[in-house]
N, CA, C, O and CB atoms as a CASP TS submission, in Angstrom:
PFRMAT TS
TARGET T0000
AUTHOR 0000-0000-0000
METHOD Language model
MODEL 1
PARENT N/A
ATOM      1  N   MET     1      -8.383   4.470 -27.273  1.00  0.00           N
ATOM      2  CA  MET     1      -9.241   3.469 -26.332  1.00  0.00           C
ATOM      3  C   MET     1      -8.581   2.793 -25.189  1.00  0.00           C
ATOM      4  O   MET     1      -8.968   1.698 -24.783  1.00  0.00           O
ATOM      5  CB  MET     1      -9.788   2.331 -27.139  1.00  0.00           C
ATOM      6  N   GLY     2      -7.568   3.455 -24.657  1.00  0.00           N
ATOM      7  CA  GLY     2      -7.170   2.933 -23.377  1.00  0.00           C
ATOM      8  C   GLY     2      -6.317   1.521 -23.253  1.00  0.00           C
ATOM      9  O   GLY     2      -6.231   0.864 -22.215  1.00  0.00           O
ATOM     10  N   GLY     3      -5.688   1.180 -24.546  1.00  0.00           N
ATOM     11  CA  GLY     3      -5.204  -0.042 -24.737  1.00  0.00           C
ATOM     12  C   GLY     3      -6.016  -1.165 -25.242  1.00  0.00           C
ATOM     13  O   GLY     3      -5.401  -2.190 -25.536  1.00  0.00           O
ATOM     14  N   LYS     4      -7.383  -1.140 -25.402  1.00  0.00           N
ATOM     15  CA  LYS     4      -8.221  -2.142 -25.468  1.00  0.00           C
ATOM     16  C   LYS     4      -8.107  -2.329 -27.306  1.00  0.00           C
ATOM     17  O   LYS     4      -8.028  -1.415 -28.127  1.00  0.00           O
ATOM     18  CB  LYS     4      -9.824  -1.708 -24.669  1.00  0.00           C
ATOM     19  N   PRO     5      -8.131  -3.808 -27.564  1.00  0.00           N
ATOM     20  CA  PRO     5      -8.081  -3.803 -28.845  1.00  0.00           C
ATOM     21  C   PRO     5      -9.385  -3.386 -29.600  1.00  0.00           C
ATOM     22  O   PRO     5     -10.553  -3.473 -29.219  1.00  0.00           O
ATOM     23  CB  PRO     5      -7.656  -5.022 -29.179  1.00  0.00           C
ATOM     24  N   CYS     6      -8.856  -2.894 -30.813  1.00  0.00           N
ATOM     25  CA  CYS     6     -10.043  -2.144 -31.399  1.00  0.00           C
ATOM     26  C   CYS     6      -9.984  -2.734 -33.100  1.00  0.00           C
ATOM     27  O   CYS     6      -9.081  -3.369 -33.644  1.00  0.00           O
ATOM     28  CB  CYS     6      -9.803  -0.202 -31.196  1.00  0.00           C
ATOM     29  N   ILE     7     -11.162  -2.309 -33.610  1.00  0.00           N
ATOM     30  CA  ILE     7     -11.177  -3.266 -34.799  1.00  0.00           C
ATOM     31  C   ILE     7     -10.733  -2.291 -35.769  1.00  0.00           C
ATOM     32  O   ILE     7     -11.142  -1.130 -35.777  1.00  0.00           O
ATOM     33  CB  ILE     7     -12.643  -4.020 -35.189  1.00  0.00           C
ATOM     34  N   ARG     8      -9.781  -2.827 -36.696  1.00  0.00           N
ATOM     35  CA  ARG     8      -9.103  -1.985 -37.890  1.00  0.00           C
ATOM     36  C   ARG     8      -8.735  -0.681 -37.694  1.00  0.00           C
ATOM     37  O   ARG     8      -8.758   0.136 -38.615  1.00  0.00           O
ATOM     38  CB  ARG     8      -9.921  -1.878 -39.008  1.00  0.00           C
ATOM     39  N   GLY     9      -8.396  -0.410 -36.575  1.00  0.00           N
ATOM     40  CA  GLY     9      -8.165   1.107 -36.264  1.00  0.00           C
ATOM     41  C   GLY     9      -9.284   1.848 -36.029  1.00  0.00           C
ATOM     42  O   GLY     9      -9.042   2.977 -35.603  1.00  0.00           O
ATOM     43  N   LEU    10     -10.803   1.477 -36.220  1.00  0.00           N
ATOM     44  CA  LEU    10     -11.864   2.177 -35.654  1.00  0.00           C
ATOM     45  C   LEU    10     -11.619   2.340 -34.374  1.00  0.00           C
ATOM     46  O   LEU    10     -10.745   1.764 -33.726  1.00  0.00           O
ATOM     47  CB  LEU    10     -13.066   1.614 -35.823  1.00  0.00           C
ATOM     48  N   ARG    11     -12.551   3.295 -33.914  1.00  0.00           N
ATOM     49  CA  ARG    11     -12.618   3.432 -32.426  1.00  0.00           C
ATOM     50  C   ARG    11     -13.962   2.619 -31.917  1.00  0.00           C
ATOM     51  O   ARG    11     -14.799   3.153 -31.189  1.00  0.00           O
ATOM     52  CB  ARG    11     -12.675   5.095 -31.996  1.00  0.00           C
ATOM     53  N   ILE    12     -14.044   1.515 -32.304  1.00  0.00           N
ATOM     54  CA  ILE    12     -15.001   0.687 -31.935  1.00  0.00           C
ATOM     55  C   ILE    12     -14.055  -0.758 -31.175  1.00  0.00           C
ATOM     56  O   ILE    12     -13.376  -1.523 -31.860  1.00  0.00           O
ATOM     57  CB  ILE    12     -16.001   0.371 -33.399  1.00  0.00           C
ATOM     58  N   THR    13     -14.187  -0.856 -29.930  1.00  0.00           N
ATOM     59  CA  THR    13     -13.627  -1.933 -29.389  1.00  0.00           C
ATOM     60  C   THR    13     -14.150  -3.160 -29.581  1.00  0.00           C
ATOM     61  O   THR    13     -15.358  -3.293 -29.778  1.00  0.00           O
ATOM     62  CB  THR    13     -13.534  -1.780 -28.250  1.00  0.00           C
ATOM     63  N   VAL    14     -13.299  -4.211 -29.547  1.00  0.00           N
ATOM     64  CA  VAL    14     -13.734  -5.599 -29.745  1.00  0.00           C
ATOM     65  C   VAL    14     -14.803  -6.047 -28.447  1.00  0.00           C
ATOM     66  O   VAL    14     -15.750  -6.818 -28.603  1.00  0.00           O
ATOM     67  CB  VAL    14     -12.301  -6.599 -29.810  1.00  0.00           C
ATOM     68  N   TYR    15     -14.552  -5.602 -27.560  1.00  0.00           N
ATOM     69  CA  TYR    15     -15.326  -5.537 -26.240  1.00  0.00           C
ATOM     70  C   TYR    15     -16.719  -5.154 -26.352  1.00  0.00           C
ATOM     71  O   TYR    15     -17.629  -5.771 -25.797  1.00  0.00           O
ATOM     72  CB  TYR    15     -14.715  -4.586 -25.311  1.00  0.00           C
ATOM     73  N   ASP    16     -16.889  -4.011 -27.158  1.00  0.00           N
ATOM     74  CA  ASP    16     -18.012  -3.352 -27.379  1.00  0.00           C
ATOM     75  C   ASP    16     -18.884  -4.357 -28.362  1.00  0.00           C
ATOM     76  O   ASP    16     -20.098  -4.550 -28.294  1.00  0.00           O
ATOM     77  CB  ASP    16     -17.672  -1.903 -27.965  1.00  0.00           C
ATOM     78  N   VAL    17     -18.052  -4.880 -29.191  1.00  0.00           N
ATOM     79  CA  VAL    17     -19.020  -5.586 -30.185  1.00  0.00           C
ATOM     80  C   VAL    17     -19.504  -6.899 -29.360  1.00  0.00           C
ATOM     81  O   VAL    17     -20.634  -7.357 -29.527  1.00  0.00           O
ATOM     82  CB  VAL    17     -18.209  -6.023 -31.737  1.00  0.00           C
ATOM     83  N   LEU    18     -18.693  -7.395 -28.575  1.00  0.00           N
ATOM     84  CA  LEU    18     -18.723  -8.579 -27.810  1.00  0.00           C
ATOM     85  C   LEU    18     -19.891  -8.593 -27.046  1.00  0.00           C
ATOM     86  O   LEU    18     -20.556  -9.612 -26.859  1.00  0.00           O
ATOM     87  CB  LEU    18     -17.588  -8.736 -26.982  1.00  0.00           C
ATOM     88  N   ASP    19     -20.231  -7.180 -26.475  1.00  0.00           N
ATOM     89  CA  ASP    19     -21.332  -6.893 -25.477  1.00  0.00           C
ATOM     90  C   ASP    19     -22.653  -6.794 -26.341  1.00  0.00           C
ATOM     91  O   ASP    19     -23.750  -7.196 -25.953  1.00  0.00           O
ATOM     92  CB  ASP    19     -21.041  -5.462 -24.599  1.00  0.00           C
ATOM     93  N   TYR    20     -22.358  -6.107 -27.768  1.00  0.00           N
ATOM     94  CA  TYR    20     -23.398  -6.008 -28.453  1.00  0.00           C
ATOM     95  C   TYR    20     -24.243  -7.249 -28.543  1.00  0.00           C
ATOM     96  O   TYR    20     -25.435  -7.350 -28.255  1.00  0.00           O
ATOM     97  CB  TYR    20     -23.031  -5.563 -29.594  1.00  0.00           C
ATOM     98  N   LEU    21     -23.297  -8.324 -29.064  1.00  0.00           N
ATOM     99  CA  LEU    21     -23.884  -9.448 -29.113  1.00  0.00           C
ATOM    100  C   LEU    21     -24.315 -10.488 -28.145  1.00  0.00           C
ATOM    101  O   LEU    21     -24.918 -11.538 -28.365  1.00  0.00           O
ATOM    102  CB  LEU    21     -23.321  -9.867 -29.737  1.00  0.00           C
ATOM    103  N   ALA    22     -23.831  -9.924 -26.895  1.00  0.00           N
ATOM    104  CA  ALA    22     -24.083 -10.907 -25.980  1.00  0.00           C
ATOM    105  C   ALA    22     -25.567 -10.299 -25.261  1.00  0.00           C
ATOM    106  O   ALA    22     -26.244 -10.865 -24.403  1.00  0.00           O
ATOM    107  CB  ALA    22     -22.688 -11.107 -24.908  1.00  0.00           C
ATOM    108  N   SER    23     -25.831  -8.906 -25.943  1.00  0.00           N
ATOM    109  CA  SER    23     -27.127  -8.364 -25.234  1.00  0.00           C
ATOM    110  C   SER    23     -28.212  -8.625 -26.115  1.00  0.00           C
ATOM    111  O   SER    23     -29.352  -8.248 -25.845  1.00  0.00           O
ATOM    112  CB  SER    23     -27.107  -6.802 -24.893  1.00  0.00           C
ATOM    113  N   GLY    24     -27.873  -9.362 -27.348  1.00  0.00           N
ATOM    114  CA  GLY    24     -28.841  -9.984 -28.097  1.00  0.00           C
ATOM    115  C   GLY    24     -29.095  -9.284 -29.393  1.00  0.00           C
ATOM    116  O   GLY    24     -29.973  -9.570 -30.208  1.00  0.00           O
ATOM    117  N   MET    25     -28.248  -8.372 -29.471  1.00  0.00           N
ATOM    118  CA  MET    25     -28.254  -7.625 -31.078  1.00  0.00           C
ATOM    119  C   MET    25     -27.988  -8.521 -31.994  1.00  0.00           C
ATOM    120  O   MET    25     -27.211  -9.452 -31.785  1.00  0.00           O
ATOM    121  CB  MET    25     -27.162  -6.464 -31.382  1.00  0.00           C
ATOM    122  N   SER    26     -28.738  -8.297 -33.346  1.00  0.00           N
ATOM    123  CA  SER    26     -28.205  -9.297 -34.260  1.00  0.00           C
ATOM    124  C   SER    26     -27.079  -8.828 -35.037  1.00  0.00           C
ATOM    125  O   SER    26     -26.808  -7.628 -35.065  1.00  0.00           O
ATOM    126  CB  SER    26     -29.214  -9.759 -35.161  1.00  0.00           C
ATOM    127  N   GLU    27     -26.453  -9.627 -35.624  1.00  0.00           N
ATOM    128  CA  GLU    27     -25.498  -9.220 -36.461  1.00  0.00           C
ATOM    129  C   GLU    27     -25.939  -8.087 -37.482  1.00  0.00           C
ATOM    130  O   GLU    27     -25.188  -7.137 -37.707  1.00  0.00           O
ATOM    131  CB  GLU    27     -25.029 -10.385 -37.119  1.00  0.00           C
ATOM    132  N   ALA    28     -27.232  -8.220 -38.118  1.00  0.00           N
ATOM    133  CA  ALA    28     -27.884  -7.278 -39.131  1.00  0.00           C
ATOM    134  C   ALA    28     -27.993  -5.882 -38.286  1.00  0.00           C
ATOM    135  O   ALA    28     -27.676  -4.815 -38.811  1.00  0.00           O
ATOM    136  CB  ALA    28     -29.484  -7.883 -39.693  1.00  0.00           C
ATOM    137  N   GLU    29     -28.438  -5.962 -37.011  1.00  0.00           N
ATOM    138  CA  GLU    29     -28.615  -4.740 -36.321  1.00  0.00           C
ATOM    139  C   GLU    29     -27.223  -3.928 -36.029  1.00  0.00           C
ATOM    140  O   GLU    29     -27.194  -2.723 -36.278  1.00  0.00           O
ATOM    141  CB  GLU    29     -29.350  -5.075 -35.010  1.00  0.00           C
ATOM    142  N   ILE    30     -26.076  -4.584 -35.503  1.00  0.00           N
ATOM    143  CA  ILE    30     -24.869  -4.343 -35.518  1.00  0.00           C
ATOM    144  C   ILE    30     -24.386  -3.605 -36.757  1.00  0.00           C
ATOM    145  O   ILE    30     -24.037  -2.429 -36.664  1.00  0.00           O
ATOM    146  CB  ILE    30     -24.277  -5.472 -35.308  1.00  0.00           C
ATOM    147  N   LEU    31     -24.359  -4.197 -37.804  1.00  0.00           N
ATOM    148  CA  LEU    31     -23.657  -3.596 -38.884  1.00  0.00           C
ATOM    149  C   LEU    31     -24.709  -2.287 -39.521  1.00  0.00           C
ATOM    150  O   LEU    31     -24.270  -1.389 -40.240  1.00  0.00           O
ATOM    151  CB  LEU    31     -23.290  -4.885 -40.057  1.00  0.00           C
ATOM    152  N   ALA    32     -25.790  -2.372 -39.199  1.00  0.00           N
ATOM    153  CA  ALA    32     -26.796  -1.124 -39.279  1.00  0.00           C
ATOM    154  C   ALA    32     -26.383  -0.132 -38.685  1.00  0.00           C
ATOM    155  O   ALA    32     -26.201   0.945 -39.253  1.00  0.00           O
ATOM    156  CB  ALA    32     -28.068  -1.280 -38.763  1.00  0.00           C
ATOM    157  N   ASP    33     -26.140  -0.365 -37.284  1.00  0.00           N
ATOM    158  CA  ASP    33     -25.733   0.854 -36.146  1.00  0.00           C
ATOM    159  C   ASP    33     -24.309   1.155 -36.614  1.00  0.00           C
ATOM    160  O   ASP    33     -23.946   2.328 -36.531  1.00  0.00           O
ATOM    161  CB  ASP    33     -25.738   0.329 -34.306  1.00  0.00           C
ATOM    162  N   PHE    34     -23.512   0.304 -37.065  1.00  0.00           N
ATOM    163  CA  PHE    34     -21.964   0.763 -37.477  1.00  0.00           C
ATOM    164  C   PHE    34     -21.724   0.310 -38.865  1.00  0.00           C
ATOM    165  O   PHE    34     -21.259  -0.795 -39.146  1.00  0.00           O
ATOM    166  CB  PHE    34     -20.736   0.075 -36.488  1.00  0.00           C
ATOM    167  N   PRO    35     -22.071   1.238 -39.732  1.00  0.00           N
ATOM    168  CA  PRO    35     -21.637   0.817 -41.141  1.00  0.00           C
ATOM    169  C   PRO    35     -20.321   0.882 -41.608  1.00  0.00           C
ATOM    170  O   PRO    35     -20.026   0.737 -42.795  1.00  0.00           O
ATOM    171  CB  PRO    35     -22.270   1.504 -42.029  1.00  0.00           C
ATOM    172  N   ASP    36     -19.220   1.179 -40.368  1.00  0.00           N
ATOM    173  CA  ASP    36     -17.866   0.808 -40.998  1.00  0.00           C
ATOM    174  C   ASP    36     -17.502  -0.714 -40.626  1.00  0.00           C
ATOM    175  O   ASP    36     -16.430  -1.139 -41.058  1.00  0.00           O
ATOM    176  CB  ASP    36     -16.653   1.848 -40.435  1.00  0.00           C
ATOM    177  N   LEU    37     -18.263  -1.513 -39.904  1.00  0.00           N
ATOM    178  CA  LEU    37     -18.133  -2.570 -39.645  1.00  0.00           C
ATOM    179  C   LEU    37     -18.633  -3.435 -40.722  1.00  0.00           C
ATOM    180  O   LEU    37     -19.534  -3.104 -41.492  1.00  0.00           O
ATOM    181  CB  LEU    37     -18.584  -2.710 -38.543  1.00  0.00           C
ATOM    182  N   THR    38     -17.920  -4.716 -40.745  1.00  0.00           N
ATOM    183  CA  THR    38     -18.385  -5.573 -41.996  1.00  0.00           C
ATOM    184  C   THR    38     -18.334  -7.111 -41.091  1.00  0.00           C
ATOM    185  O   THR    38     -17.706  -7.344 -40.058  1.00  0.00           O
ATOM    186  CB  THR    38     -17.102  -5.436 -43.638  1.00  0.00           C
ATOM    187  N   ARG    39     -19.160  -7.961 -41.826  1.00  0.00           N
ATOM    188  CA  ARG    39     -19.379  -9.192 -40.949  1.00  0.00           C
ATOM    189  C   ARG    39     -17.783  -9.882 -40.793  1.00  0.00           C
ATOM    190  O   ARG    39     -17.588 -10.559 -39.784  1.00  0.00           O
ATOM    191  CB  ARG    39     -20.606 -10.354 -41.769  1.00  0.00           C
ATOM    192  N   ASP    40     -16.868  -9.745 -41.594  1.00  0.00           N
ATOM    193  CA  ASP    40     -15.556 -10.251 -41.338  1.00  0.00           C
ATOM    194  C   ASP    40     -14.887  -9.737 -39.748  1.00  0.00           C
ATOM    195  O   ASP    40     -14.179 -10.350 -38.949  1.00  0.00           O
ATOM    196  CB  ASP    40     -14.628  -9.700 -42.641  1.00  0.00           C
ATOM    197  N   ASP    41     -15.448  -8.385 -39.722  1.00  0.00           N
ATOM    198  CA  ASP    41     -15.076  -7.825 -38.500  1.00  0.00           C
ATOM    199  C   ASP    41     -15.727  -8.479 -37.376  1.00  0.00           C
ATOM    200  O   ASP    41     -15.029  -8.739 -36.395  1.00  0.00           O
ATOM    201  CB  ASP    41     -15.345  -6.445 -38.485  1.00  0.00           C
ATOM    202  N   LEU    42     -17.069  -8.811 -37.372  1.00  0.00           N
ATOM    203  CA  LEU    42     -17.801  -9.418 -36.330  1.00  0.00           C
ATOM    204  C   LEU    42     -17.140 -10.758 -36.032  1.00  0.00           C
ATOM    205  O   LEU    42     -16.632 -11.001 -34.937  1.00  0.00           O
ATOM    206  CB  LEU    42     -19.282  -9.567 -36.705  1.00  0.00           C
ATOM    207  N   LEU    43     -17.166 -11.638 -37.072  1.00  0.00           N
ATOM    208  CA  LEU    43     -16.291 -12.902 -36.934  1.00  0.00           C
ATOM    209  C   LEU    43     -14.924 -12.611 -36.238  1.00  0.00           C
ATOM    210  O   LEU    43     -14.558 -13.265 -35.261  1.00  0.00           O
ATOM    211  CB  LEU    43     -15.997 -13.532 -38.388  1.00  0.00           C
ATOM    212  N   ALA    44     -14.260 -11.702 -36.728  1.00  0.00           N
ATOM    213  CA  ALA    44     -12.869 -11.404 -36.043  1.00  0.00           C
ATOM    214  C   ALA    44     -12.944 -11.324 -34.588  1.00  0.00           C
ATOM    215  O   ALA    44     -12.049 -11.793 -33.885  1.00  0.00           O
ATOM    216  CB  ALA    44     -12.259 -10.068 -36.517  1.00  0.00           C
ATOM    217  N   CYS    45     -14.078 -10.694 -34.062  1.00  0.00           N
ATOM    218  CA  CYS    45     -14.265 -10.141 -32.749  1.00  0.00           C
ATOM    219  C   CYS    45     -14.429 -11.728 -31.850  1.00  0.00           C
ATOM    220  O   CYS    45     -13.917 -11.960 -30.755  1.00  0.00           O
ATOM    221  CB  CYS    45     -15.787  -8.942 -32.716  1.00  0.00           C
ATOM    222  N   LEU    46     -15.145 -12.532 -32.535  1.00  0.00           N
ATOM    223  CA  LEU    46     -15.786 -13.773 -31.773  1.00  0.00           C
ATOM    224  C   LEU    46     -14.292 -14.864 -32.132  1.00  0.00           C
ATOM    225  O   LEU    46     -14.070 -15.870 -31.458  1.00  0.00           O
ATOM    226  CB  LEU    46     -17.701 -14.417 -32.635  1.00  0.00           C
ATOM    227  N   ALA    47     -13.649 -14.544 -32.967  1.00  0.00           N
ATOM    228  CA  ALA    47     -12.125 -15.303 -32.978  1.00  0.00           C
ATOM    229  C   ALA    47     -11.315 -14.737 -31.914  1.00  0.00           C
ATOM    230  O   ALA    47     -10.734 -15.548 -31.194  1.00  0.00           O
ATOM    231  CB  ALA    47     -11.230 -15.092 -34.420  1.00  0.00           C
ATOM    232  N   PHE    48     -11.195 -13.745 -31.726  1.00  0.00           N
ATOM    233  CA  PHE    48     -10.362 -12.905 -30.635  1.00  0.00           C
ATOM    234  C   PHE    48     -10.691 -13.494 -29.234  1.00  0.00           C
ATOM    235  O   PHE    48      -9.850 -13.932 -28.450  1.00  0.00           O
ATOM    236  CB  PHE    48     -10.771 -11.219 -30.648  1.00  0.00           C
ATOM    237  N   ALA    49     -12.188 -13.438 -29.007  1.00  0.00           N
ATOM    238  CA  ALA    49     -12.666 -13.933 -27.674  1.00  0.00           C
ATOM    239  C   ALA    49     -12.622 -15.444 -27.433  1.00  0.00           C
ATOM    240  O   ALA    49     -12.676 -15.923 -26.301  1.00  0.00           O
ATOM    241  CB  ALA    49     -14.065 -13.499 -27.479  1.00  0.00           C
ATOM    242  N   ALA    50     -12.517 -16.210 -28.610  1.00  0.00           N
ATOM    243  CA  ALA    50     -12.178 -17.742 -28.590  1.00  0.00           C
ATOM    244  C   ALA    50     -10.894 -18.111 -28.244  1.00  0.00           C
ATOM    245  O   ALA    50     -10.693 -19.120 -27.568  1.00  0.00           O
ATOM    246  CB  ALA    50     -12.375 -18.359 -29.840  1.00  0.00           C
ATOM    247  N   ASP    51      -9.775 -17.214 -28.738  1.00  0.00           N
ATOM    248  CA  ASP    51      -8.674 -17.249 -28.691  1.00  0.00           C
ATOM    249  C   ASP    51      -8.196 -16.788 -27.191  1.00  0.00           C
ATOM    250  O   ASP    51      -7.343 -17.438 -26.588  1.00  0.00           O
ATOM    251  CB  ASP    51      -8.264 -16.571 -29.781  1.00  0.00           C
ATOM    252  N   ARG    52      -8.664 -15.893 -26.764  1.00  0.00           N
ATOM    253  CA  ARG    52      -8.555 -15.591 -25.399  1.00  0.00           C
ATOM    254  C   ARG    52      -8.802 -16.288 -24.490  1.00  0.00           C
ATOM    255  O   ARG    52      -8.023 -16.314 -23.537  1.00  0.00           O
ATOM    256  CB  ARG    52      -9.074 -14.789 -25.115  1.00  0.00           C
ATOM    257  N   GLU    53     -10.044 -17.126 -24.500  1.00  0.00           N
ATOM    258  CA  GLU    53     -10.534 -18.005 -23.631  1.00  0.00           C
ATOM    259  C   GLU    53      -9.703 -19.049 -23.806  1.00  0.00           C
ATOM    260  O   GLU    53      -9.390 -19.634 -22.769  1.00  0.00           O
ATOM    261  CB  GLU    53     -11.879 -18.312 -23.767  1.00  0.00           C
ATOM    262  N   ARG    54      -9.219 -19.484 -24.897  1.00  0.00           N
ATOM    263  CA  ARG    54      -8.326 -20.889 -24.832  1.00  0.00           C
ATOM    264  C   ARG    54      -6.871 -20.652 -24.194  1.00  0.00           C
ATOM    265  O   ARG    54      -6.239 -21.553 -23.643  1.00  0.00           O
ATOM    266  CB  ARG    54      -8.074 -21.537 -26.455  1.00  0.00           C
ATOM    267  N   ARG    55      -6.466 -19.474 -24.319  1.00  0.00           N
ATOM    268  CA  ARG    55      -5.172 -19.003 -23.827  1.00  0.00           C
ATOM    269  C   ARG    55      -5.320 -19.048 -22.213  1.00  0.00           C
ATOM    270  O   ARG    55      -4.584 -19.672 -21.448  1.00  0.00           O
ATOM    271  CB  ARG    55      -4.814 -17.452 -24.428  1.00  0.00           C
ATOM    272  N   MET    56      -6.405 -18.266 -21.877  1.00  0.00           N
ATOM    273  CA  MET    56      -6.624 -18.521 -20.438  1.00  0.00           C
ATOM    274  C   MET    56      -6.763 -19.868 -19.568  1.00  0.00           C
ATOM    275  O   MET    56      -6.434 -20.131 -18.411  1.00  0.00           O
ATOM    276  CB  MET    56      -7.675 -17.932 -20.242  1.00  0.00           C
ATOM    277  N   LEU    57      -7.423 -20.663 -20.650  1.00  0.00           N
ATOM    278  CA  LEU    57      -7.865 -22.150 -19.944  1.00  0.00           C
ATOM    279  C   LEU    57      -6.466 -22.866 -20.084  1.00  0.00           C
ATOM    280  O   LEU    57      -6.451 -23.988 -19.577  1.00  0.00           O
ATOM    281  CB  LEU    57      -9.290 -23.148 -20.864  1.00  0.00           C
ATOM    282  N   SER    58      -5.303 -22.458 -20.659  1.00  0.00           N
ATOM    283  CA  SER    58      -4.189 -23.174 -20.739  1.00  0.00           C
ATOM    284  C   SER    58      -2.869 -22.542 -20.022  1.00  0.00           C
ATOM    285  O   SER    58      -1.710 -22.927 -20.178  1.00  0.00           O
ATOM    286  CB  SER    58      -3.999 -23.395 -22.134  1.00  0.00           C
ATOM    287  N   VAL    59      -3.306 -21.537 -19.243  1.00  0.00           N
ATOM    288  CA  VAL    59      -2.318 -21.069 -18.383  1.00  0.00           C
ATOM    289  C   VAL    59      -2.220 -22.036 -17.184  1.00  0.00           C
ATOM    290  O   VAL    59      -3.315 -22.444 -16.795  1.00  0.00           O
ATOM    291  CB  VAL    59      -2.621 -19.638 -17.960  1.00  0.00           C
ATOM    292  N   PRO    60      -1.235 -22.448 -16.576  1.00  0.00           N
ATOM    293  CA  PRO    60      -1.101 -23.139 -15.728  1.00  0.00           C
ATOM    294  C   PRO    60      -1.372 -22.358 -14.270  1.00  0.00           C
ATOM    295  O   PRO    60      -0.891 -21.234 -14.123  1.00  0.00           O
ATOM    296  CB  PRO    60       0.094 -23.707 -15.986  1.00  0.00           C
ATOM    297  N   ALA    61      -2.053 -22.899 -13.332  1.00  0.00           N
ATOM    298  CA  ALA    61      -2.596 -22.392 -12.125  1.00  0.00           C
ATOM    299  C   ALA    61      -1.519 -22.248 -11.162  1.00  0.00           C
ATOM    300  O   ALA    61      -1.755 -21.821 -10.032  1.00  0.00           O
ATOM    301  CB  ALA    61      -3.671 -23.245 -11.597  1.00  0.00           C
TER
END
């Protein structure tokens, strides 16, 4: 997947899941469209984004 972080080795990137959430898809819709995903996977994507944002803000300019 071009070096992008994937969920548990699936061919679904963290960024794809975050895009689905940002576009307004509900958790239930995402899980229905991607039966290999779990609620914990979605929460892990959000945690990844939060951690990445936190790291970006702590880097000195």
